[in-house]
N, C-alpha and C positions, 0 to 999 in steps of 0.2 A: 541571505543572512542566516547563519547557523546559530541557533539558540540552544545552549546546553541546559541540562536539567538543573544544575546548580544555579545558573542565572535565573531561571524561571522561579526557583524557590526564593532567591534573593529578592526578585521583584514582588513576589507574593508577600514577603515580609515587609517590604517598604509599603505596599498597598494596605496591609493590615494596620501598620502604624498610622498612616494617613487616614485610614478609615475610622480609627478610634477618635481622632479629633472631630471628624465629620459626624460621627455617631452621637457624641455628647452634644454638639451644637444642634443637630437636627432633632434629637430627643427632647431637648428643652423647648424648641420651637413647636414640636408636636404636642407636648404637654400643655402649653399655653393655648394652642388652638383647640385641643380636645375639650378643655374645660370652659374657656371663655368664648370660643369661636371667633377669635380675632387673629389677624395676621400682622405680626410685628416686624416691619421691614428694618427696624433698628436693632434686630437681634445680633447682627454681626458686631455692632458697637459694644455690646456687652462682652463679647469675646475679647475685643480690644481692651476694654476696661480691666478684665481679668488679667490680661498680660501686663498692663501697667501697674496694677495694684501688687501683683507678685513681684514685679521689678522693684517697686518702691520698698516693699518689705525686705527684699533681698539686699538692696543698697543700704538700708538702715541696720539690719540685723546680721547679715552675712550668713544666715542659716542656709541649710540645704534647701534649694528651691522646691523640691518635692514635698518637704515638710511644710513649706509655706502654703501649700494647697489648703491645708486645714485652717489657715488664717484668712486667705483670700475668698474662700467659698462663702463664709457667713457675710462678708462685706458685700459680695455680689447679690446674695439673697436679699439683703437689706435694700440695696439699690433697686432691685426688681420690685420689691414691695412699694417703695416710694414712687417709682414710675407708674405702677398700676393704680395707686391711690390718687395721684395728682394728675395724671394724663389720661389714662384709659377709662378709669371709673366714671368720670363725669360724662363721657360721650358714649359709653357702652349702650348699644341698642338704638343709637340715633342715626345709624346708617354706615355702611362700609366705607363710603368716601371720607367721612370724618376720621375713621380709624386709620385709613391710608395716609391722610395728610398729617395726622398727629405723629405717626411713626416716621414719616419722611422728615418732618420737622425735628424729631428727636435725633435723627442721624446727624444733622448739621450742628445741633446744639451740643451733643456729646463729643463729636469730632473737634469742634472748636474749643470746647472746654478742656479737652485733653491736650490740645496744642498749646493752650495758654499755661496749663499746669506743668506739662512735661516737655514742651517744645515739640516741633515736628521732625526732629532728627530721627533717623533710623537707629534702633537700639537692639541689643541682644543680651542674653544671659548665658553664661557658660556652665553647663552641668558638671558637677564633680566627677561624673562617670563618662564624660565625653570621649575619653581615649580607651575605654575598656570595652572589649568585645568578647563574645562567647562563641564557641564552635558548636553549632546546632544544625542538624540535617545537612551537614557537609559544607555549610557556609558560615561566614563570620557575621554574627548578629550583634549589633551595638547593644550594650546593656540598657541604654536609655530606652530603646524601642521596647524591650521586654518589660521594663518598669511601666512604661506608658500603657501597654496592653493590659498588664495586670491591674493597674490603677483604674483603667476604664471598666474592666470587668467587675472590679470591686464596687465601683460607683453604681453600675447598673444593677448589681445584686442588691445593694442597699435600697435603691429606688424600687425594685420589684417587691422586696419584702415590705417596704413602707406602703406601697399601693395595695398589696394583697392582704397584709396581716394587721394593719392598724386601722382604728376607727376613722382617723382623718383621711387615710388613703382610700378607704372604702367610700367615704363621703365624697371625695374628689371624683372617683369613678362614677358614682351615682349622678353627680352633677354633670359629668361629661355625657352620660347616656341619656338623661332626661332632666333638664334643668327645672322645669315646672314641677315635675314629679318629686324631685329632690326638695324643693321648697315646701311642698305639701307634707312631706315627711319630717319637716322640722330642721332640715339642713340649712345652715347659713351659707347661701351660695356666694355672697360677697366675700365671706371669709375664705371660701374655696378658691375664688378668683385670685385673691391676694396671695394665697399659699401657692397656687399653681404658677403664677407669674414669678414669685420669688424663687421657687425651685427651678423653673426654666432658666431664669437669669443665672442662678448658681451653676447649672450645668454648662451654660455658655461660658461663664467665668472659669470653670474647671478646664474647658477646652482651651481657653486662652492661656492658662497656666502651663498646660502640657505643651502647647504650641511654643512658648518661649523657652521652656526647659529643654526641648529637643534641639535648640540652637537656631530656630527660625528668627529672622529679623522682624521688627514690627515698628509701626509708627501710628499716629492717630487715625490714619485713613486706610488701615489695612483690613478693616472688618467687612468692607463691601463685598469682595469676591467670595470669602467664606460664607457670607450670608446668602448670596445667590446660589451657591452650591448646596447649602442647607435646604433652601426652598426646593431645589430640584430633587434632593434626596427624599424630602417629605412627600413630594408628588409621586416619585417612583414607588415609595413604600406604601403610600396610602395616607390621606389626611387623617390625623388623629390616632394613627397606629404606631405605638412605640416599637413593637417587633418590626414593623415596616421600616422605621427609621434606622434600626440596627442593620437589617439586611441591606437596605439602600445605601447606607454609609460604607459597608464592606464592598459592595459592588462598585461604588463610586471610587473608593480609594484604590482598589485593585485595577480597575479599568484605566484610571489616570496613569498609573505607573507602567502598565503594559503599553499604553499609547506612547509614552516617552521612549520606551525601549524599541518599539517597532516602527513608529511613525515620526518620532522627534518631539521635542518639547513644545513646539507650536500647537500640537494636537492635544496637549494635556487637558485643557478645558473643553475643547470641542467634542472629544470622543464621549465624554460623560453626558453631554446634552444630546448626542446622537442616541445614546441608550435611553435617555428620557423620552425622546420622540418615539422610539420603537415601543417602549412600554406603554405609552399613552395610546398608540395605535392599536396594540393588541388588547390592552386592558385599561381603559380610560380612568378607572377609579384607583389605579395603582395596584401593586402586588397584593397588599393586604386590605385594600379599601373595600368598603361594602358596596355592593351593587345597588343601584337605585330602584331595581325591580322589587 
């Protein structure tokens, strides 16, 4: 099989677009783990809720779905806060098994609630820019892909500035680094947990919005596979590392699309987990994970 340079660039662009969805999802997951040290297996369902909330706003208002990101994001942050307060707060510190069963239970509760509210039919949203392409690097680039990449970069920049420049962001980082030390310094760690879970849920919701705007179909059960991939990305990048989630998401998106090109669609998911196994063999803590030594 002869692969032209234009085709390689095209696949890289596809991988960059897919990687943006994974980056937002994995960054939210890593933020929650970094601060609370819990693993939320229902994180993919937050992506699904983001998709449906955007769909609902679009059906009611008819606004540009990209603009609706500003409306769906606060809703998902609120949903994340409610889940943290009612589900994870009461069992925090009681054992990882309780956290696992709570999050697994949330998967079925959120899926079935979504099916009751919106039905279990496959749905989609058509972007107003779906037929517009730009000529870049010798290939035709869908305008939607470019908007999704720019939107993702903008969200990550805002998150970086929040974490580095604001008192709340610094308090969250302190809680992530040393929870007991943060408490001794007067930081309300419960408030940081609530904030971290809310922002993490908002990032997953943003990923869901961009998922549907790009033309992907969705239903109440579509969050499971993206969630598994997000966990793989977190492990590849290193638990608790936001830069690791970004690099891991890019690796994952590009690897998937090159697998489709060279090996066929059946290898789309498998090749990424092969990368995961190789990374864990070479560096068990992940690319940016801290060594136990």
